[in-house]
N, C-alpha and C positions, 0 to 999 in steps of 0.2 A: 809490297802488296801481299795480302793474304788471299790465297786461293782455296776456296772451300769446295771440296770434292764430295759429291753425293751420288753414290751408286744406286740405281733404281731398277725395279721390274714390277710392273703393275702397281704403281704408286701415284697415279695421276691425282687422286683425291687429296693426298697428303702434301703435294708440292705447294699449293698456294699458302696454307697456314705455315709451312716450314719457311718459305721465303719471307713471309711477313714477320715471323719470329726472328729470323736472322737480321732483317732490316731494323726491327725495333731494338735488338741487342747492340747494334753497331752505330745507330744514327747519332748517338750522343758522344761518340768517340772520334778520334782522328785516324781511325784505321781505314785505309783504302782496301777494298776487297772485290772479289768476283766469286760467283757461285757457278760451278760447273756440274750440271746434271748429266751423269753418264748412264744412259738407259740402254738395257739389253734388248732393244727393239720390241718393246712391249706392244701387244695388240690392243692398245687403248688410245685415248686421245691426249697423250702427254705432250705431243708436239704442239697441238693447239693451245694447251694450257701454258706452255712456255712462251709461245708467241704472244699471248695476252699479257705476260709478265714483263717481257723484255723492255717495253717503253718506260717502265717505272723502276726497274731493278737491274743491277749488273749481273744478269743471269744468262747462261747459254746452254744449249743442249748438244750433247754428243751421243750418237748412236753407232757404235763400232760395227763394222761388217766383217764377215769372213772368219768368225770364231764362234765357239759354243757359248751359251749363256753362262757367265761366271762373274760373280760379284767381285772377287779379288782382281781379276783382269780389268774390270771396270775402274777400280781404284787406280791401277797402274796407268790405264789409258788416260784417265782424268789428270793424274799427276804429270804425265808427259806433255799434256796439252795445256797445262797451267801457265799463266803469264807471271805469276809470283813465284818467289823462291821459297816462301813459307807455305806449307800445305797443311790444311786441316780437313780430316775426313770425318763424316758423320752419316748416320743412317737417315733414310727418308721417312721412317715410320713414326716420327715425332717422339721417339723414346729418349733422344739426347737433347738436353736443354740448351737452346741457342743462347740464352743469357749468360752461359759460362764460356762462350767463345772468347770474349776479351781476356778473361783470366787465363785461359789456356794459351792464348797468343802471347800475353805478357810473360808467362812462365817460359815459353820458348825463346823469347827475346833475351831473357836473363842468361840463358845458356843455350846457344844455338847448336851445340853438339849433342843436346839432350833429345830424348824421345818423350813427348808429353802425352800422358794417358788420362782420359776422363774416367776415374775409378769409382766403382760402386762399393769397394771393400776396404777403403781406408777410412780413417776417422772423419765423421761428418758426411760420408757418402752413404747411399742407401739404394736398395733395389725394390721393385714393385712387390708389395706384400700379397698381391693376388696370384703370385707365382704358385704353381702346383709344387707339391713336395718333390716330384720327379724332376721338374725343371731346376729346382733349387739344388738338389744333389748333383744333377748332371753338370751344372755350372761349376760347382765347387770341386767335383772330381776332375773335370777338365783343367781347372786351374791348378790343382795339386800336381797333376802329371806333367805340367809344363815347368815346374819349379826348377829342375836342373838346367833348363834352357835360359830362363830370364829371371831377374830379380824384380818381380812386379806382382802386386797383390791382385791385379785384374788384367791378366794378359789376354783375356778373351774379349776385352772391350773393343767396340768398333768406332769409338770416339777418341781420336788421337791427332796429334800434330807433330810435324817434324820439318826440318830444312831439307829441301829436295836433294841438294848435292851431298848429303850424308849417305846416300846410296850411290856407290861408285858405278855399278853396272846393272841397269834395270833388266837386261837380258838374262842375268843370272838368277833372277827371282823365279821361283818355281812353286807358286802356291796352288793348293787344291781346295776348292770350297770357299768358305767365307771368312776365315780368320787371317786376313792379310796383315793385320797389325802385328800378330805374332811373327809372321814371316819377316816383316821389316825390322822388328826388334832383334831377331836372331842374326839376320844377314847384313844389317846396316852397320855403319861405323859410328855408333852412338856411345857417348861416354857414360851416360847414366839414363835411367828411366825415372822421370818425375811424374808423380800422380796428383791430379787435381780432383778433389771429391766432387761427385755428381749425385744427383737424385734421379735415378733411372726410372722412367715410366714405361709400362708396357704399351704396345701399340693400341690405338683406339679404332683405327680404320684399316681394313684389309686383313689378310691372313699372314701369319708368320711363315717365313721361308725355311725355318729350321725343321728338318724331318730326318728320318733314319738315313736316307742317302747322304745328307749333309754331314751327319755324324760319322758315317763311314769314311767320307772324304777327309774329315778332320783327323781321324786316326791315321790315314795314309799320309796326310800332310805332316803330322807329328813325327811319323817315322822318318820322313825325309829330313826334317829339321834336326832330329837326333843324329842322323848320319852326317849331316853337314857340320854339326857342332862337335861330335865325338868320333867321327870316322868309323873305323872297324868296330869299336865298342858299341856304337849305335846299331850297326847291323847285327851284332851278337845279341843285344837285348831284344831286338825284333825277332830274331831267330828263336830265342828262348820263349818269347810270348807265343809264337806260332806252335812251338813244341808243347807248351802247356795246353793249348787248345787241342792239339792232336791227342794228348793223353785223355782228355775228356771224350773225344770221339772214340778212341780205343776202348775206354771203359764202357761207354754206352753200347757199343756193338757187342762187347764181351757179354754183358748181361742180357741184352736183347736176344741174341742168338740162343742163349740158354733158356730163356723164357719160351722160345719157339721150339725147344726140345733138343737142341744140339748138346752133345757132351761137352763138359767144360774145357777139356784139353783141346778139342777141335775148335771150340769157340775162341779159345785164346790164340790159336794159330790164324783163324780167319779174321779176327778183329784187327789184326796188324795192318791188313791191306787197305781198308777205308781210311784208317788213321794216317798211314804213310802217304797215301794219295792226297789226302787233305793237306798234310804238311807240305808236300811237294808243290801243290797248286798255290797255297797261300804264300809260300816263300818266293815263288815265281812272280806273283803280282805285287807282293808287299816288300819283304825283306830285300830282295834283289830286283825289285821292279824297275829300277832305273837302268838296268843292264839290258843289252840287246837280247831278244828272245831267241833261244835255240829250238830246234825241232822237239816237239812235246814228247813223242814216244821215246826217243832216245834219252832225253833228259830225265823222264820219269824212271826209266830202267836204271840209270846211273844213280838216281836218288835212292831207289829201293835197295840197290846193291850196297851203297855206302851205309844206309840205315841198318842193313843186316849185319854188316861188319861192325858198326857201332854197337848194335845190340850184343854181339859176341864179346866185344870189349867190356860192355856193361856187365854181362854175366860173369866174364872171366875175373874182373876186379872183385866182384862180389864174392865169387867162389874162393879166390885166393885169400882174401881178407878174413872171411869167416872160417876157413878151414885151417889157416896157419897162425892166426893171431887171436888169442883168447878174448881180448878186449872186444874185437869186432864180432866175435861169436856171441858175446853177451849183449851187444848193442848192434843188432843186425841192420837196423834202420840207417845207422851211420854208414855201414858198408854199402847199403843200397844207394844212398845219396852219393857216396864216392864214385860208385860205378856209373851212375847217371851223369855225374860231372865229367868224368873222363870221356864217356861216350859223346856227350854234348859238344865238348871241345873238338873231338875228332870229326864229328858230323859237320860242325860249322866250318872247320878248315877245309874239309873235302867239298862241301857245298860251294864255298867261296872260290876255291882254286880250281875245282874240276866241274862240278855239276852245273853251276850257274856262271861259269867263266865265259864272258861274252866273246873272247878271242877264239873259242872252240866252236866254230860254226859248222 
């Protein structure tokens, strides 16, 4: 049996045409199926809508209790409640074409260890041309930064199929936000990702749930997956990204304080503090966010102290290279980069082993 899992929130108007489309796509096939609507307790009439569909369609409604609204968790809840071993996930906004369900299911049956994705970016696939330039670039940049994790042209797709037992432990899944497909691809035991071209249509009814909060959640989720796949290297990359952001904060305050009349030497000393505080906080919630939280004041002080030591190493390496080696005196930028590199490694090691060490409560 094929279990079709549809996570929803405020989608009551889309459910009847979606169920009709699924029924039309599968009525001429020998595929037995069920549709599981997993709704995050929408304050609309979805229960009445499903009750009207039940007599004529193999559809049921699940409304999980006791957790925050979360699309990814809805997919997991629906998968665990499914009667079939083959799971197909699709959105309720009518953007995913039901007529491609048979092709995706057949692709999965050909290799049940595969993860099957309805892809917009392979040959014969397409996306809605009404997309804004921002949404187009947002999608492609998100796809680009997931490349080290999965070999897939459209890892952001919410239209996918897999065999349920290819995920060994559903309790280990740790998604944030709406990109549960990426989570499953990274953490599941799939031999390959197979992509079926789809023609993606933007929603006609209702409003998109994609907002700035969801994008921030995606970045946090991505950091978790990099750590899961690459271990310490994933944390180091996140630490470097936070450090780059801290440099921007440092630079902004450096110039802002001078605009306000502060001498540049004093501005340079003062701009360190908002930058280091920003880095401490972002590393606390992002880079080392999975670790137990230690007392804030003490942890902040330790982070500042190690950062000052790191800055001393940075300056020391720069000074030694430029004063003792003629090559680096000619190419001082390389000396600066070398100093930053040494200090970054030191700061990361100290942060990982001391500042954010969850054993030091």
